[in-house]
C-alpha positions as CSV (number, residue, x, y, z in Angstrom):
1,M,30.4,-109.6,198.0
2,P,34.1,-110.7,197.6
3,L,36.2,-109.9,200.9
4,P,39.7,-109.6,201.2
5,M,42.4,-112.0,202.6
6,V,39.7,-113.4,204.7
7,R,38.9,-117.1,205.6
8,V,35.7,-117.7,206.2
9,G,34.9,-121.4,205.2
10,A,31.9,-123.0,204.4
11,L,29.7,-121.3,206.9
12,L,29.3,-118.2,204.7
13,T,27.2,-120.4,201.9
14,S,28.4,-119.9,197.8
15,A,29.5,-116.2,198.8
16,T,32.7,-115.7,197.1
17,L,34.3,-113.9,200.6
18,V,38.2,-114.6,199.8
19,L,39.3,-111.5,197.6
20,S,41.8,-112.6,195.2
21,I,45.1,-110.8,195.6
22,N,45.7,-110.1,191.9
23,A,42.7,-108.0,192.1
24,G,44.8,-105.7,194.1
25,L,48.0,-105.9,192.2
26,A,47.3,-102.5,190.6
27,Q,46.8,-100.9,193.6
28,S,49.2,-99.1,195.8
29,P,49.6,-101.2,199.0
30,A,47.9,-98.9,201.1
31,A,45.0,-97.9,198.5
32,S,44.6,-101.8,198.6
33,V,44.7,-102.6,202.0
34,T,42.1,-99.6,202.5
35,A,39.6,-101.1,199.8
36,E,40.1,-104.3,201.6
37,R,39.2,-102.7,204.9
38,A,35.8,-100.7,203.4
39,A,34.6,-104.2,201.7
40,F,35.2,-106.4,205.6
41,R,33.1,-103.2,207.5
42,E,30.4,-103.2,204.7
43,W,30.3,-107.1,204.8
44,L,30.3,-107.5,208.5
45,I,27.6,-104.7,209.9
46,G,25.6,-105.1,206.8
47,S,25.6,-108.7,205.2
48,T,23.3,-111.5,206.7
49,N,25.6,-114.0,207.1
50,S,28.2,-112.0,209.0
51,P,29.4,-113.1,212.7
52,Y,26.9,-110.1,213.6
53,A,23.9,-112.1,212.2
54,V,24.8,-115.4,214.0
55,Q,22.7,-116.4,217.0
56,A,24.7,-119.7,217.7
57,H,27.5,-121.4,216.2
58,R,27.7,-125.4,218.3
59,R,29.5,-128.4,217.2
60,I,26.7,-130.9,216.1
61,G,28.7,-133.8,218.1
62,T,26.6,-136.3,219.6
63,G,23.3,-134.5,218.6
64,L,21.4,-130.7,219.5
65,V,18.1,-129.5,220.3
66,L,17.2,-126.4,218.8
67,G,14.2,-124.0,220.1
68,P,12.4,-124.5,223.7
69,T,14.2,-122.6,226.6
70,D,15.8,-125.9,227.9
71,A,17.3,-126.3,224.5
72,E,20.9,-126.3,223.4
73,I,20.2,-123.8,221.3
74,P,16.8,-122.0,222.4
75,L,15.1,-120.2,219.5
76,E,12.4,-117.8,220.0
77,G,9.0,-119.3,218.4
78,I,10.7,-122.7,217.2
79,A,9.2,-125.9,218.1
80,R,11.4,-128.8,218.8
81,H,14.1,-129.7,216.5
82,E,16.9,-132.4,217.3
83,V,19.6,-132.3,214.6
84,S,22.0,-135.4,214.4
85,E,25.0,-136.4,212.4
86,R,25.6,-140.1,211.4
87,A,28.3,-140.9,208.8
88,G,28.9,-137.3,207.5
89,V,24.9,-137.2,207.0
90,V,23.3,-134.3,209.3
91,R,19.4,-134.6,209.7
92,L,16.4,-132.4,211.3
93,R,14.1,-134.1,212.9
94,T,10.9,-132.7,214.2
95,G,7.0,-133.8,214.9
96,G,8.1,-137.3,213.5
97,Q,9.2,-135.5,210.3
98,E,13.2,-136.0,209.2
99,R,15.2,-134.5,206.2
100,V,18.8,-134.3,205.7
101,L,20.3,-130.7,206.0
102,P,22.4,-129.8,202.8
103,R,25.9,-128.2,203.9
104,S,27.3,-125.2,203.4
105,R,23.9,-123.9,202.3
106,Q,21.2,-122.1,204.4
107,V,17.5,-123.3,204.9
108,P,15.0,-121.1,206.5
109,L,13.5,-122.4,210.1
110,G,10.8,-119.8,211.1
111,G,12.3,-116.4,211.6
112,Y,16.1,-117.9,211.4
113,R,17.9,-119.5,209.2
114,I,20.4,-122.5,209.5
115,E,23.5,-124.2,207.9
116,V,25.2,-126.9,208.0
117,A,29.3,-126.0,208.4
118,G,32.5,-127.4,208.7
119,S,33.9,-130.8,207.9
120,P,31.9,-134.0,207.7
121,G,32.6,-136.1,211.2
122,R,32.8,-132.8,212.8
123,S,30.0,-130.4,211.4
124,V,28.6,-127.0,213.0
125,L,25.2,-126.2,213.1
126,V,25.4,-122.5,212.6
127,V,21.5,-120.5,212.9
128,Y,21.2,-117.2,211.5
129,R,19.3,-114.2,212.7
130,A,16.7,-112.4,210.1
131,T,19.1,-109.5,210.1
132,P,22.4,-108.5,211.5
133,R,22.4,-107.1,215.4
134,D,23.2,-103.7,215.6
135,S,27.0,-103.9,216.5
136,K,29.8,-101.6,216.1
137,P,32.0,-101.2,213.3
138,P,35.4,-102.8,213.1
139,I,38.5,-100.6,213.3
140,W,42.1,-100.8,212.6
141,Y,45.6,-99.3,213.0
142,H,47.1,-96.4,210.4
143,Y,48.6,-98.6,207.4
144,D,52.3,-98.2,208.3
145,P,54.8,-99.3,205.2
146,G,57.1,-100.7,207.6
147,Y,55.1,-103.7,208.7
148,D,54.7,-104.8,205.1
149,L,57.7,-107.2,204.8
150,T,58.9,-109.3,202.5
151,V,60.3,-113.2,203.9
152,R,61.3,-116.5,203.3
153,L,59.7,-119.6,203.7
154,T,61.8,-122.6,205.5
155,P,60.0,-125.6,205.0
156,A,59.5,-128.0,208.1
157,T,61.8,-130.5,208.4
158,S,59.5,-133.0,209.7
159,P,55.6,-131.9,209.0
160,R,52.8,-132.8,211.0
161,T,49.5,-132.6,210.6
162,R,47.4,-131.1,213.6
163,R,43.8,-130.3,214.3
164,I,43.0,-126.7,214.6
165,L,40.3,-124.2,215.2
166,A,40.4,-122.1,211.9
167,A,39.7,-118.0,212.3
168,D,35.9,-118.7,211.3
169,G,36.0,-121.1,214.4
170,L,35.6,-124.1,212.2
171,E,37.8,-127.3,212.9
172,V,40.3,-128.2,210.0
173,E,43.3,-130.5,209.7
174,A,45.7,-128.1,209.1
175,S,50.0,-129.1,207.8
176,D,53.2,-127.8,209.5
177,A,54.5,-125.6,206.4
178,G,57.8,-124.4,208.2
179,T,58.7,-121.3,209.5
180,V,59.6,-117.5,208.6
181,A,62.0,-114.8,210.2
182,V,60.5,-111.9,211.1
183,T,62.5,-108.9,211.7
184,L,60.8,-106.0,214.0
185,G,62.2,-103.3,216.6
186,G,65.6,-104.9,216.0
187,T,64.9,-108.5,217.0
188,T,64.4,-111.4,215.1
189,T,61.6,-113.6,215.5
190,G,60.7,-117.2,214.2
191,L,56.9,-117.9,213.4
192,S,55.6,-121.0,212.3
193,V,53.4,-121.3,209.2
194,M,50.7,-123.4,209.0
195,R,48.7,-124.4,205.6
196,V,45.3,-124.2,206.5
197,P,42.4,-125.9,204.5
198,D,38.9,-124.3,203.4
199,P,36.3,-126.4,205.0
200,T,35.1,-127.3,201.5
201,G,38.7,-129.0,200.6
202,E,39.2,-126.4,197.9
203,E,42.3,-124.8,198.4
204,S,44.5,-124.0,201.7
205,E,45.9,-120.7,202.3
206,L,49.6,-120.5,204.1
207,E,48.6,-118.7,207.8
208,I,49.9,-117.5,210.8
209,Y,48.3,-117.3,214.1
210,F,50.6,-114.7,215.9
211,R,51.0,-112.5,219.7
212,D,52.8,-109.3,220.3
213,E,52.8,-106.7,222.8
214,T,49.4,-105.1,222.0
215,N,47.7,-108.0,222.8
216,G,44.7,-107.5,225.7
217,R,46.0,-103.3,225.0
218,G,44.6,-102.6,221.7
219,S,44.3,-105.7,219.6
220,Y,42.7,-109.0,220.4
221,P,44.0,-110.9,224.0
222,A,44.1,-114.1,221.8
223,G,46.6,-112.8,219.1
224,R,45.2,-112.4,215.1
225,F,46.0,-114.3,211.8
226,V,47.7,-113.4,208.7
227,T,48.3,-114.7,205.6
228,L,51.4,-115.0,203.4
229,I,51.0,-113.7,199.8
230,P,53.4,-115.7,197.2
231,L,56.0,-113.5,195.4
232,G,57.4,-116.3,193.8
233,G,60.1,-119.4,195.3
234,D,60.5,-119.0,198.8
235,R,59.7,-115.6,199.1
236,Y,56.3,-114.2,200.5
237,R,54.7,-110.8,201.5
238,L,53.7,-110.3,205.2
239,D,51.8,-107.4,205.5
240,L,51.1,-107.1,208.8
241,N,48.4,-104.0,207.9
242,R,46.1,-107.2,206.8
243,A,46.2,-108.9,210.3
244,R,42.4,-109.5,211.3
245,N,40.7,-111.0,214.2
246,P,39.4,-114.3,214.7
247,F,35.4,-114.6,214.5
248,C,35.8,-114.9,218.0
249,A,36.5,-111.2,218.6
250,Y,33.3,-110.5,217.0
251,S,30.8,-112.6,218.4
252,P,30.9,-114.8,221.8
253,V,29.1,-117.7,220.2
254,Y,32.6,-118.6,218.2
255,A,35.1,-121.1,219.4
256,C,38.3,-119.6,219.6
257,P,41.2,-120.5,218.2
258,L,44.2,-121.5,221.1
259,P,47.6,-119.4,220.3
260,W,50.1,-120.8,218.8
261,R,52.9,-122.0,221.1
262,G,56.0,-119.7,220.2
263,N,54.4,-116.8,217.6
264,L,54.9,-114.4,220.0
265,L,56.7,-111.2,218.8
266,P,58.1,-109.3,221.3
267,V,57.2,-106.3,220.3
268,A,53.9,-104.0,220.0
269,V,52.6,-104.9,216.4
270,E,50.6,-101.4,215.7
271,A,48.9,-102.5,212.7
272,G,46.0,-104.1,211.2
273,A,42.6,-105.2,212.9
274,R,42.1,-103.4,216.6
275,Y,39.8,-104.5,219.1
276,T,37.3,-102.7,221.5
277,G,35.3,-105.7,223.2
278,G,32.7,-107.7,222.4
279,G,34.3,-111.2,222.1
280,L,35.4,-114.1,223.9
281,E,37.9,-114.0,226.3
282,L,41.5,-115.5,225.6
283,P,42.0,-119.1,225.6
284,A,43.9,-120.7,228.6
285,E,46.7,-122.6,227.1
286,P,48.7,-122.0,223.5
287,L,48.7,-124.4,221.2
288,P,51.8,-127.4,221.9
């Protein structure tokens, strides 16, 4: 099922989960957002590869042990398995047998499914349950056309590349794209924009990870993501009704992105995704 404006990366296998912007152009903005929200809700609470279906989401690093109760990832009914990565190749070993795990493809393991996500050298092992756990559906603020803005991107004068966590909890090399000026409540704030690649390396998007005065009081404490939609030239659509939570808002097994320093709107942005608990706590320090 395609999903709207949601960067989910390689961890969601071959399913196409980033909705094409063009698909919604024939609809009114409000109808487009409503359709996107309905598709996301259906995916989140019903799909076997949504955050609600994830049992574990762990960086492989120097290796992981699966199965026993004292393992890094205990799995009921699973014998001891060892996962390791060397030269970008991830292997699963058990009982003297070893096999290479494919990247971005689910592999059955007893009553679970495992998948290698992320980029080589920073691979993550994702363990899925057979079915999503019972979880409350996502909620949003009411659509407000006043939060559908047109902005201009001022390119970064000295762009640099930084290693960050994307919304799906995967580590990526993102580059500075520039800044946009956002005027809300009579106040103009400059927000940093980063070009965030998909872990597969096939595409990238212009992303803003922002905070505002609703954080912890209606929206997720760590902030929300929103994607710029190209309008031509240096003009972009910044629709805060499409602001979305990082995956750590839906399950504490995900690492949570650090807030981006300076990306704080001094107003309450009552638009986009809301939060009613169940995720990970706010990271302590913003990204330098």
